[in-house]
C-alpha positions as CSV (number, residue, x, y, z in Angstrom):
1,M,2.6,-38.2,3.2
2,R,-0.8,-36.4,1.2
3,I,-2.9,-37.3,4.1
4,I,-0.4,-36.5,6.6
5,R,0.2,-33.0,5.3
6,S,-3.7,-32.5,4.9
7,L,-4.0,-33.2,8.6
8,L,-0.9,-30.4,9.5
9,V,-2.4,-28.0,7.6
10,T,-6.2,-28.5,9.1
11,L,-4.3,-28.3,12.1
12,F,-2.4,-25.0,11.4
13,V,-5.9,-23.7,10.0
14,I,-7.3,-24.4,13.7
15,L,-4.5,-23.0,15.4
16,T,-4.0,-19.7,13.8
17,I,-7.7,-18.8,12.9
18,N,-8.9,-19.2,16.0
19,S,-6.0,-17.5,18.4
20,F,-5.8,-14.2,15.5
21,A,-1.9,-14.3,16.6
22,C,1.0,-12.0,16.1
23,T,1.2,-8.6,15.5
24,N,4.2,-6.6,13.3
25,F,4.9,-3.1,12.9
26,L,7.2,-1.3,10.1
27,V,9.3,2.0,10.6
28,T,11.3,3.3,7.7
29,K,14.4,5.4,8.7
30,G,13.1,8.2,7.2
31,S,10.4,7.8,9.6
32,S,12.7,6.9,12.7
33,L,14.6,9.2,15.2
34,D,17.9,7.6,14.7
35,G,17.6,6.4,10.7
36,S,17.1,2.9,11.8
37,N,14.7,0.3,10.0
38,F,12.6,-1.5,12.6
39,I,10.4,-3.9,12.6
40,T,8.2,-5.8,15.2
41,Y,7.0,-8.9,16.1
42,A,4.6,-10.4,18.7
43,A,4.8,-14.2,18.7
44,D,1.2,-14.9,20.0
45,S,0.5,-18.6,20.6
46,H,-1.0,-20.6,23.3
47,I,2.1,-23.3,22.6
48,R,5.0,-21.1,21.8
49,Y,7.6,-20.8,23.9
50,G,10.0,-17.9,24.5
51,E,13.5,-18.7,23.4
52,L,16.3,-17.0,20.9
53,Y,16.6,-19.0,18.1
54,F,20.1,-19.6,16.7
55,T,21.4,-20.8,13.5
56,P,25.3,-20.2,12.8
57,A,26.4,-19.9,9.3
58,A,27.8,-22.8,7.7
59,D,29.3,-24.4,4.2
60,W,27.0,-27.3,3.0
61,A,28.3,-30.0,0.9
62,E,26.8,-31.0,-2.4
63,G,23.7,-33.0,-1.2
64,S,23.0,-31.7,1.9
65,M,19.5,-31.4,2.9
66,R,17.7,-29.4,5.4
67,T,14.8,-30.7,7.2
68,I,11.3,-29.0,7.0
69,Y,9.3,-28.8,10.1
70,D,6.0,-27.6,10.5
71,R,5.8,-24.4,12.5
72,S,2.5,-25.3,14.1
73,T,3.1,-29.0,15.3
74,N,6.7,-29.6,14.7
75,A,6.0,-32.3,12.7
76,I,8.4,-33.3,9.8
77,R,7.1,-32.0,6.6
78,G,9.9,-33.1,4.2
79,Y,13.4,-31.8,3.0
80,V,15.0,-29.4,0.5
81,P,18.4,-29.0,-0.5
82,Q,21.1,-26.6,1.2
83,P,22.9,-23.8,-0.7
84,A,26.6,-23.9,-1.0
85,H,26.2,-21.4,2.0
86,T,23.8,-19.7,4.6
87,Y,23.9,-17.0,7.1
88,Q,23.9,-16.6,10.5
89,V,20.5,-16.0,12.1
90,V,19.7,-14.9,15.9
91,G,16.1,-15.3,16.1
92,Y,14.9,-13.4,13.2
93,I,17.4,-11.3,12.0
94,N,20.3,-12.1,10.1
95,E,24.1,-11.4,10.0
96,N,23.3,-9.3,7.1
97,Q,20.8,-7.3,9.0
98,V,18.0,-8.6,6.9
99,A,14.7,-9.2,9.3
100,M,11.6,-10.5,9.3
101,G,8.2,-11.2,10.8
102,E,4.7,-12.5,10.1
103,T,1.3,-12.5,10.9
104,T,-1.5,-15.0,9.6
105,F,-4.6,-13.4,7.6
106,G,-6.0,-17.2,6.5
107,G,-7.8,-15.7,3.6
108,R,-9.5,-18.4,1.6
109,E,-9.6,-21.9,2.9
110,E,-9.9,-23.6,-0.4
111,L,-6.5,-22.3,-1.3
112,I,-4.8,-23.9,1.2
113,D,-2.1,-26.6,-0.9
114,P,-2.5,-30.2,0.6
115,N,0.7,-31.1,-0.9
116,G,2.6,-27.9,-0.5
117,L,5.5,-28.8,1.3
118,I,7.1,-25.5,2.6
119,D,4.7,-23.5,5.7
120,Y,5.4,-20.1,6.5
121,G,7.6,-20.9,9.2
122,S,10.0,-22.7,7.3
123,L,10.0,-19.8,4.4
124,M,10.9,-17.2,7.0
125,F,14.1,-19.1,8.4
126,M,15.1,-20.3,4.8
127,A,14.9,-16.8,3.6
128,L,16.9,-15.3,6.5
129,E,19.8,-18.0,5.8
130,R,20.0,-17.4,2.8
131,S,19.2,-13.7,1.7
132,R,21.6,-10.4,1.7
133,S,18.8,-8.1,1.2
134,A,15.2,-7.7,1.8
135,R,14.6,-7.8,-2.4
136,E,16.4,-11.0,-2.4
137,A,14.4,-12.7,0.6
138,I,11.3,-11.8,-1.7
139,K,12.8,-13.5,-4.9
140,I,13.9,-16.9,-2.2
141,I,10.8,-16.7,-1.0
142,A,9.0,-16.9,-4.7
143,D,11.2,-19.8,-6.0
144,L,11.1,-21.5,-2.8
145,V,7.0,-22.0,-3.1
146,E,7.0,-22.4,-6.7
147,E,9.1,-25.6,-6.7
148,Y,8.2,-27.0,-3.7
149,G,4.6,-26.0,-2.9
150,Y,3.4,-23.4,-0.5
151,G,1.8,-25.3,2.8
152,S,0.0,-22.7,4.8
153,D,-2.8,-20.5,4.2
154,G,-3.0,-16.3,3.6
155,E,0.5,-15.1,5.4
156,S,2.0,-11.4,5.6
157,F,5.4,-11.0,6.1
158,S,7.7,-7.5,7.4
159,I,10.8,-8.0,5.4
160,S,13.6,-5.2,6.5
161,D,17.2,-4.9,5.7
162,K,19.5,-1.7,6.4
163,D,18.3,0.4,3.5
164,E,14.7,-0.8,3.0
165,V,11.3,-1.9,4.6
166,W,9.0,-4.4,2.4
167,Y,5.7,-6.1,3.2
168,M,4.6,-9.1,1.8
169,E,1.3,-11.4,1.4
170,I,1.2,-14.4,0.1
171,I,-1.3,-17.5,-0.5
172,G,-1.4,-20.6,-1.9
173,K,-3.4,-22.0,-5.2
174,G,-5.4,-24.7,-3.6
175,E,-4.8,-28.0,-5.7
176,E,-2.2,-25.7,-8.1
177,K,1.8,-26.1,-7.0
178,G,3.0,-22.4,-5.8
179,A,1.4,-19.4,-4.6
180,I,-0.3,-15.9,-5.1
181,W,1.8,-12.9,-3.7
182,V,2.4,-9.5,-3.9
183,A,5.2,-7.5,-2.1
184,I,5.0,-3.8,-1.7
185,R,8.2,-1.3,-0.6
186,I,7.3,1.1,2.5
187,P,8.6,4.5,1.1
188,D,11.0,5.7,3.0
189,G,9.4,8.0,5.4
190,Y,6.2,6.2,6.4
191,I,4.9,3.3,8.8
192,S,3.2,0.2,8.3
193,G,1.6,-2.7,10.4
194,H,-0.2,-5.9,10.1
195,A,-2.4,-7.8,12.7
196,N,-3.8,-11.1,10.9
197,A,-5.7,-9.1,8.1
198,A,-4.7,-8.9,4.4
199,R,-4.0,-5.1,4.2
200,I,-2.7,-4.9,0.4
201,Q,-5.4,-3.6,-1.7
202,T,-4.9,-2.2,-4.8
203,F,-1.3,-1.9,-6.3
204,P,0.5,-0.5,-9.3
205,L,0.8,-3.0,-12.3
206,R,3.4,-3.8,-14.1
207,D,4.5,-0.6,-15.9
208,G,8.4,-1.4,-16.5
209,K,9.3,0.5,-14.1
210,K,7.9,1.0,-10.7
211,S,6.1,-2.6,-10.7
212,I,7.5,-5.8,-12.0
213,T,6.4,-9.5,-11.9
214,D,8.3,-12.5,-11.2
215,K,9.3,-12.7,-14.9
216,D,11.6,-9.7,-14.7
217,W,13.6,-10.9,-11.7
218,K,16.6,-9.4,-13.3
219,K,15.3,-5.4,-12.5
220,L,15.2,-6.5,-9.1
221,N,17.4,-4.7,-7.8
222,K,16.5,-1.5,-9.4
223,P,16.1,1.1,-6.8
224,E,13.1,2.2,-8.6
225,V,11.2,-1.0,-8.3
226,E,8.6,-0.6,-5.5
227,V,6.1,-3.7,-5.9
228,I,7.0,-6.9,-7.2
229,Y,4.1,-9.4,-7.4
230,K,3.1,-13.0,-9.0
231,H,2.4,-12.4,-12.9
232,D,-0.8,-14.5,-12.8
233,I,-2.4,-12.8,-9.6
234,I,-5.4,-11.4,-11.3
235,A,-5.7,-14.1,-13.9
236,F,-5.9,-16.5,-11.1
237,A,-8.6,-14.8,-9.2
238,K,-10.5,-14.5,-12.6
239,K,-10.5,-18.3,-13.2
240,K,-11.6,-18.5,-9.6
241,G,-14.2,-16.1,-9.8
242,Y,-12.9,-13.9,-6.9
243,F,-12.6,-10.9,-9.4
244,T,-14.1,-9.7,-12.6
245,G,-13.7,-6.5,-12.9
246,K,-10.8,-4.3,-14.8
247,D,-7.0,-5.3,-13.9
248,K,-6.3,-1.5,-12.7
249,D,-9.3,-2.0,-10.1
250,F,-7.7,-5.4,-8.5
251,D,-7.9,-5.6,-4.9
252,F,-5.8,-8.1,-3.4
253,S,-7.7,-8.1,-0.2
254,A,-10.6,-8.5,-1.8
255,A,-10.2,-11.5,-3.9
256,Y,-7.9,-13.7,-1.9
257,A,-8.9,-12.6,2.0
258,P,-12.8,-10.4,2.0
259,V,-13.1,-8.4,4.9
260,D,-15.6,-9.5,7.5
261,F,-16.2,-7.9,11.4
262,S,-12.7,-9.9,12.8
263,A,-10.8,-8.5,10.1
264,A,-12.0,-5.2,11.2
265,R,-12.5,-5.6,15.0
266,I,-10.1,-8.2,15.9
267,C,-7.3,-7.3,13.5
268,D,-7.1,-3.8,11.7
269,L,-7.9,-2.4,14.9
270,R,-4.5,-3.0,16.2
271,V,-3.1,-1.3,13.4
272,W,-4.8,1.6,14.2
273,A,-4.1,2.1,17.3
274,M,-0.3,2.2,16.8
275,F,-0.9,4.6,13.6
276,N,-3.1,6.7,16.1
277,E,-0.2,7.0,18.3
278,V,1.5,9.0,15.8
279,C,-0.6,9.8,12.8
280,D,-3.2,12.7,12.5
281,D,-6.6,12.1,11.2
282,M,-6.9,8.5,12.2
283,D,-10.5,9.2,13.5
284,Q,-11.7,8.8,9.9
285,Y,-11.3,5.2,10.0
286,W,-12.6,4.4,13.7
287,D,-16.2,3.2,12.1
288,Y,-14.4,0.6,10.1
289,V,-11.9,-0.7,12.5
290,T,-14.3,-1.0,15.3
291,G,-16.5,-3.3,12.7
292,K,-19.6,-0.9,12.5
293,D,-19.2,0.2,8.8
294,L,-17.2,-2.7,6.9
295,E,-18.2,-0.7,3.4
296,H,-16.2,2.3,4.9
297,A,-13.0,3.1,3.7
298,R,-10.1,1.3,5.0
299,M,-6.9,2.0,6.2
300,P,-3.9,2.8,3.8
301,L,-1.3,0.0,3.9
302,Y,1.3,2.8,5.0
303,V,0.8,6.5,6.8
304,K,3.4,9.2,7.5
305,P,3.9,9.7,10.9
306,N,3.7,13.4,12.4
307,R,6.9,12.9,14.3
308,K,10.0,10.9,14.0
309,I,10.1,7.4,16.2
310,S,12.1,6.4,18.2
311,L,12.7,3.0,19.6
312,T,11.3,3.4,22.9
313,D,8.0,4.6,21.2
314,M,8.6,0.7,19.3
315,M,8.5,-1.1,22.3
316,S,5.5,1.2,23.9
317,F,3.4,0.0,20.5
318,M,3.9,-3.0,21.5
319,R,2.3,-2.9,24.7
320,N,-0.9,-0.8,23.4
321,H,-4.0,-2.0,25.1
322,Y,-6.1,0.9,23.6
323,Q,-5.0,3.5,26.4
324,G,-6.4,6.7,25.4
325,T,-9.7,5.5,23.4
326,E,-12.8,4.4,24.4
327,L,-12.0,0.7,24.4
328,D,-9.4,1.3,26.7
329,K,-9.4,-2.5,28.1
330,T,-8.5,-1.3,31.8
331,Q,-11.8,0.8,31.9
332,D,-14.8,-2.0,30.9
333,I,-16.4,-4.7,32.9
334,G,-13.6,-7.0,31.7
335,A,-11.1,-4.8,33.7
336,D,-12.5,-5.1,37.1
337,P,-12.0,-5.4,40.1
338,F,-8.1,-4.3,39.3
339,G,-8.1,-2.5,36.1
340,S,-6.7,-5.4,34.1
341,P,-6.1,-4.9,30.4
342,Y,-6.2,-8.8,30.0
343,R,-8.8,-11.1,29.0
344,C,-9.2,-14.7,29.6
345,N,-9.1,-16.9,26.4
346,P,-11.4,-17.8,24.2
347,L,-11.2,-14.9,22.0
348,Y,-15.2,-15.7,20.9
349,W,-17.7,-17.1,23.5
350,E,-21.3,-17.4,23.8
351,Y,-24.2,-17.1,26.5
352,E,-27.7,-18.1,26.0
353,G,-27.7,-18.5,22.2
354,K,-25.9,-15.1,21.5
355,K,-22.4,-14.9,20.3
356,F,-19.9,-12.3,22.2
357,F,-16.3,-11.4,21.6
358,N,-13.4,-10.2,24.0
359,E,-11.6,-7.0,22.6
360,R,-8.3,-8.2,21.4
361,S,-5.1,-5.9,21.4
362,T,-1.5,-5.8,20.8
363,E,-0.9,-6.5,24.5
364,T,-2.0,-10.1,25.3
365,M,-1.3,-12.9,27.9
366,Q,-0.5,-15.7,25.1
367,T,2.4,-13.9,23.7
368,G,5.6,-16.6,23.5
369,F,8.2,-13.8,22.5
370,S,8.3,-10.5,20.7
371,F,10.9,-8.4,19.2
372,I,12.1,-5.3,17.6
373,A,14.4,-5.6,15.2
374,Q,16.6,-2.9,14.5
375,S,19.1,-2.5,11.1
376,R,21.4,0.8,10.7
377,N,23.1,1.2,7.7
378,W,25.8,3.2,9.0
379,L,27.3,1.0,11.0
380,P,29.3,-2.8,9.6
381,D,27.1,-5.4,9.7
382,Q,28.1,-7.3,12.9
383,V,26.8,-3.9,14.6
384,G,24.1,-2.7,12.8
385,G,21.9,-5.5,13.1
386,I,20.3,-5.8,16.7
387,I,17.1,-7.7,18.0
388,W,15.9,-6.3,20.9
389,F,14.3,-9.8,22.4
390,G,11.6,-10.3,25.1
391,V,9.5,-13.2,26.2
392,D,5.9,-13.8,27.8
393,D,3.5,-10.6,27.2
394,T,4.7,-7.4,26.0
395,G,3.5,-5.3,28.7
396,S,5.7,-6.9,31.1
397,T,8.5,-8.0,29.1
398,V,12.4,-6.4,29.1
399,Y,13.6,-5.9,25.4
400,T,17.0,-6.9,25.7
401,P,19.7,-6.3,23.2
402,F,21.3,-9.1,20.9
403,Y,23.8,-8.1,18.0
404,C,23.3,-10.0,15.0
405,S,26.8,-11.6,15.0
406,I,26.8,-12.6,18.7
407,S,28.5,-16.4,18.5
408,E,26.0,-18.0,21.2
409,V,22.9,-17.3,22.8
410,P,23.0,-16.8,26.8
411,I,21.8,-20.0,28.7
412,E,18.4,-17.4,29.9
413,F,17.0,-17.3,26.3
414,R,19.2,-20.3,25.2
415,V,16.9,-23.2,23.0
416,G,16.5,-26.4,25.1
417,N,16.5,-24.6,28.6
418,G,13.2,-25.4,29.3
419,D,10.0,-25.6,27.1
420,I,6.6,-24.8,27.4
421,L,5.8,-28.1,29.3
422,T,9.0,-28.0,31.4
423,Y,9.7,-25.4,34.2
424,S,13.4,-24.2,34.3
425,E,14.2,-21.8,37.1
426,T,17.3,-20.4,35.1
427,A,15.2,-19.7,31.7
428,A,14.0,-15.7,31.0
429,F,10.5,-17.4,29.9
430,W,9.6,-18.8,33.2
431,V,11.1,-15.8,35.4
432,F,8.8,-13.5,33.7
433,N,5.5,-15.6,33.4
434,S,5.6,-15.9,37.5
435,L,5.9,-12.5,37.9
436,A,3.1,-12.1,35.0
437,H,0.9,-14.0,36.8
438,F,0.9,-11.4,39.8
439,K,0.2,-8.9,37.6
440,Y,-2.9,-10.6,36.3
441,L,-4.1,-10.8,39.8
442,F,-3.6,-7.3,41.2
443,Y,-2.4,-5.3,38.0
444,N,-3.3,-1.5,38.9
445,R,-1.8,-2.2,42.0
446,V,1.4,-4.0,40.6
447,I,1.8,-2.4,37.2
448,G,3.7,1.1,38.4
449,D,6.2,-1.5,40.2
450,I,6.8,-3.4,37.1
451,Q,7.3,-0.6,34.7
452,K,10.0,1.3,36.7
453,V,12.3,-1.7,36.4
454,Q,11.1,-2.2,33.3
455,N,11.9,1.5,32.3
456,E,15.0,1.4,34.0
457,L,16.3,-1.7,32.3
458,E,15.3,-0.4,28.9
459,T,16.5,2.5,29.2
460,S,20.0,1.3,30.6
461,Y,20.4,-1.2,27.7
462,Q,19.8,1.8,25.4
463,E,22.5,3.8,27.0
464,Q,25.0,1.0,27.0
465,V,24.4,0.2,23.7
466,K,25.8,3.7,22.4
467,D,28.9,2.7,24.4
468,I,29.4,-0.7,23.1
469,D,28.7,0.4,19.3
470,S,31.4,2.5,19.6
471,Q,33.8,0.3,21.0
472,A,32.8,-2.6,18.6
473,V,33.3,-0.2,15.4
474,N,36.6,1.2,16.6
475,M,37.8,-3.0,17.2
476,I,36.5,-3.6,13.4
477,E,38.4,-0.4,12.0
478,N,41.4,-1.7,13.5
479,G,41.2,-5.3,12.2
480,G,39.8,-7.1,15.2
481,T,36.3,-8.6,13.8
482,D,36.8,-11.6,16.2
483,E,37.5,-9.1,19.2
484,A,34.2,-7.3,18.0
485,I,32.1,-10.1,18.2
486,A,33.7,-11.4,21.3
487,L,32.8,-8.1,23.0
488,L,29.2,-8.4,21.5
489,T,28.2,-11.6,22.8
490,D,29.8,-11.0,26.1
491,F,27.4,-8.0,26.4
492,A,24.5,-10.1,25.5
493,K,25.6,-12.7,28.2
494,K,25.8,-9.8,30.9
495,S,22.6,-8.2,29.9
496,S,20.7,-11.3,29.8
497,A,21.9,-12.4,33.2
498,N,20.9,-8.9,34.2
499,T,17.4,-8.9,32.8
500,V,16.5,-12.2,34.7
501,N,18.1,-11.5,37.8
502,R,16.4,-8.0,38.2
503,W,13.1,-9.8,37.4
504,R,13.5,-12.7,40.0
505,E,14.3,-9.8,42.6
506,L,11.1,-8.0,41.4
507,D,8.9,-10.8,41.4
508,I,10.2,-11.4,45.3
509,Y,9.5,-8.0,45.8
510,L,6.0,-7.8,44.7
511,L,5.2,-11.1,46.5
512,V,6.6,-9.3,50.2
513,K,5.0,-6.3,49.4
514,Y,1.6,-7.5,48.2
515,L,0.9,-11.0,50.3
516,D,-2.6,-11.9,50.5
517,S,-3.8,-8.6,48.8
518,N,-2.3,-6.5,51.3
519,V,0.2,-3.7,50.8
520,K,2.8,-3.3,52.7
521,Q,4.0,0.4,54.1
522,E,7.5,1.5,52.7
523,E,10.0,3.9,53.7
524,N,12.9,4.8,52.3
525,G,13.2,2.2,49.7
526,E,12.5,-0.6,52.2
527,F,9.5,-2.3,53.9
528,K,8.6,-0.5,57.2
529,R,8.7,-1.7,60.6
530,N,6.9,-0.6,63.6
531,G,10.0,0.3,65.6
532,H,10.2,-3.0,67.7
533,G,10.9,-5.0,64.9
534,Y,7.4,-6.1,63.8
535,P,6.1,-4.7,60.6
536,A,3.9,-1.8,60.1
537,K,0.0,-2.5,59.7
538,P,-0.2,-3.0,56.1
539,K,-3.1,-1.3,54.2
540,Q,-6.2,-2.5,52.8
541,P,-7.1,-1.0,49.7
542,G,-9.8,-3.7,49.3
543,Y,-11.8,-3.3,45.8
544,P,-12.6,-0.1,44.3
545,D,-15.7,1.7,44.2
546,S,-16.6,0.9,40.7
547,W,-16.7,-3.2,41.8
548,K,-18.6,-2.4,44.8
549,K,-21.2,-0.6,42.6
550,K,-21.5,-3.6,40.7
551,V,-21.7,-6.1,43.9
552,I,-24.6,-3.9,45.3
553,E,-26.4,-3.7,41.3
554,E,-26.1,-7.7,41.3
555,T,-26.6,-8.6,44.9
556,G,-29.1,-5.9,46.7
557,D,-29.6,-6.0,50.2
558,R,-27.4,-9.3,50.7
559,F,-24.3,-7.8,51.7
560,V,-25.8,-5.2,54.1
561,R,-24.2,-4.7,57.7
562,P,-27.0,-4.4,60.3
563,E,-26.3,-1.0,62.6
């Protein structure tokens, strides 16, 4: 078993470190337009299938066991006892409006526990199945790794509920059982983010009020407590030689996940891009996030936005490719000839012995699924928690709403409807991937058509949710909770079918309009004919001047046409 677990850990490290997967953004209710807490998550992976996980609430007989699967390989790692009751989970939000996301920061490889039973994925799912609040989820994570060992490398968690948003970082202790971790509440009115780099630096140490260690769990739910950490977080770092200074100067990231070029340019730059959209004075961190000066001041864990943030903003954050900056991916050589913000993998590459990299943005091809979790404390839990879920890359997904209390997941997003190696014509994942490949070929020609339908659907769902909220709350207040859940489930089914059907129609439309690199003429919403039944002559836009210039520079007179 020890050898198997070691192999699983090694494979996990290879998969995660090489891909620099996943991006999370955190927005507190005081910084959001409608008072919601938001967290986002992009599950970026070359093997992850886009489907909406569903675990119904359950009561468990004494002695029942939960199977622990490795998140990266699906191999069985072991088993742990079930509690007496587990809560319903839809994707990554539970029936109590607790939601979670993650990114892997890696950290010191020697701290991976070869015998740790529970990896990051199982920690997330079990915390959601067992928690009533973000604080309780933190304690559950801490207790599980203490008892069974932590079997992944460094991980960051976004944890939200209807009242608070927390950020947690955790890393193993090597051959020692357990883990080192610290969790910080994002102050109300502030926002945060993480993208595969450790973000926690210094933090308040135990002071009897603002900060507590895991030896003070009895103080967990005191509202003034804003930092919770493993009691030996500094002592262990000193023992391993990672830190030698005074306790007050202890820096978690510096000790357990020292910053390098990749942590800044490939990872923290994604967080900076989101902050830059809604915060002032972000230019001061430019040299750091672009990797020019790693000694330059790092970004703080959280910042105060200059305006209130909407759900539409959250969707926009997930579609960032550095537009509006000098690193806009639609403007460099990798974008030509059709202005694409996407780059083929691998992330790092070599030519003639010199090392290079592709720019890594939040918007990327290999996203299996992404979501925006919304928790609202002024509504009953059955209505307050929504996961806005999308499959495939964020740039051309459609965030479709699923309430946390639905009784089943619609077929289009259901687990088992196809997989990454099995095509299903009814699966949202395959419908969205089919269209996306057209976008990868002719980005600047088709993106306007895609965004038009994307905006129509997402705007429509936001408007419909307002009405569904009202209906469901009225039912619950009049004793019709089951009736309300049926309404919310039916809404999920109709929305899912509408999303997939509309996207399939759009795919066909794009195929007809842009067939063979031509562009069909349109009139009054229909493709134009010549008056005799034949199609009007299509436009042939060819290549942009920027591309023609590069061809001439590369080939000289080879393609010069004689007069």
